[in-house]
N, C-alpha and C positions, 0 to 999 in steps of 0.2 A: 398246893404245891410243896408246902413245908409246914408242919404242924407248929413250929416255934418261931414264926415271924414276929418281929417286934411290931406290935399292933399300931402304935402311934406314928411310926416313921413311914414316910411315903415310899412307895416302890416306883420303879420306872421300867420301861420296856423299849426295845428297839427291834427292827427287822434286820435279819442277817440272811446269808445264803441258806436256803432250805428251811426257813421258818422265823421264829422270834425268840428273843431272850428276855428274861425278866431279872432285874437285880433288886435286892432287898437287904435289910439288916436282919441277920439271923439272931436267935436268942437261945442260949443253952439253958439247961435246967439250973445251972449255977449263975445265970444272968450275965454270961459273957456274950458280948455282941460283936459279931464280925460280919463282913459283907460277903454275900453269896449270890450265885447266879444259877438259874435253871433255864433249860433250852427245850423248845418244842421239838420233839423227835418222832417222826412218823405218826403213831396213834396216841402219843402221850408226852410226858415231860421227863427230862433227865433227872437223875439224882442231883442234889445241890452241889455246885462246884464252889470251892473257896476262892474268892477273888484275892483276898489278903487277910492274914490273921493278925488283927489288931490286939485281940485279947482284952477288949474294953469291958471291965466289970462295972456295971451300973445297975442299980436296983430300981430305977425309974426310966421311963422311956425318954430318950433325948429329943424326940420329935425332929429328927434331922437325918432323913434317909438318903440313900445314894442316888446318883443319876447315871444314865448310860447313853452313849451315842455310838452309832456304827456307820461305816461306809463299806465299800466292797472289800477292803483289806484290813481295816483296823476296827477294833471295838475298844472304846474308852469308858472307864468307870471312874467316877469321882465321888468323894464322900468326906464327911467330917468325922473325927474321932477325938476322944479325950483320954485314950488309953494311957496308963502310967501318969495320969494327971498332967498330960501335955496336950492341950487342945491344938489340933492341926487339921488342915485340909490336905487330902492326898488324892492322887490319881494313879491308876494302873492301866497299862495298855496291853492289848492282846493282838497278835498278828495272825492268829489262827481262828478267827471268828468267835472268840470267847471260850475256847477249849482250855486255854492256859493263859496266865498273865505274868508279865514281868514284875519285878519288885516295885512297890509303890514309890512314886516320886512325891516328895513333900512340896506342896504348893505354897502353903502359908503356915507358919508355926508361931506367929506373934499374937496369940489369943484370938483367933478368928471366931466368928459366930457360926460359920458354916453355911447351910442352906445352898448347897452346891447344885449347879446345873452345868451342862457342857454340850458342845456341838463340834462336829467335824466339818471343815470347809471343803470346797471343791478341790483343793490342792493337798488334802490329807492332813492338814494341821488341826490338832485338837485345841479347842478353846475352853478354858475352865472359868466359870463365873461363880462368885461366892460373896458372902458378906464378911468383911474383915472387922477387926476390933473398932468400935465406934460406929458401926452401921454403914461403913463405906462399902460400895459395890465395886468389886475388883475383877479384872479380867487378866488371865495369864495364858499365853500360848505354850503349846507343848508339841514338839516335833514327833513324827512317828517312831523315832529312835529313843524318845523319852527325855530329850534335852529341853530345858526351860528356855523360853524366848522372852519377849518383852512383857512386862507387867504394867497394866494401866488401871488407874482409878477412874471409873466411869460415872459415878454418882454417889449419892448418899441417901440413906433411909434411916428410920429409927431401928435400933437393934432389938426392939421388943418383938414378941411373937406376932403381934397384930400387923407388923410390917409385911408378913408373908414371905414368899420365896421369889427372888429374882429369876427370870427366865431368859433363855438364849436360844436363838435358832440361826442357822447359817443358810443363806440363799446362795445363788450362783456367784454373786459378787460382793456380798456384804454380810455383816453380822447384825442381827436385830436383838436388842436387849430391852426388856420391860421389867419394871418393879413397882 
């Protein structure tokens, strides 16, 4: 779908009206890494769409790919970046099924580890899950208009790669988090 995907970063996919979308960390010839999206269209895939231009120059794989969630009206993408030597977790929302995105919202900029996941609940609230500094598992709500809600610390794991990635799903009436 794209010849320059960052090979070590995970990709993610979601179902939207008319098909599926895949998000991933793109990689330029100059090792600039931004978050992109492709969409299943008819008999093939769209050209890559830029979700956000971080401009992260890194000569090794960060092993920290994006996550996507979608419902009938919102597509949410969350990711870690350390562009400009400022580690942070960000999320961007789309109200047109991933055709375009609002400017990213900074979720955490206090030296997070990343490893982002997200889910959208039955009321349209986006929930962002990630590992913060020290290996804490954090949860942040984000309204469809991009306003931050309450942030909660839900657990702790080691911050090493062996800890893996925390995961989140939304059911009809609750969030389920595993790590």
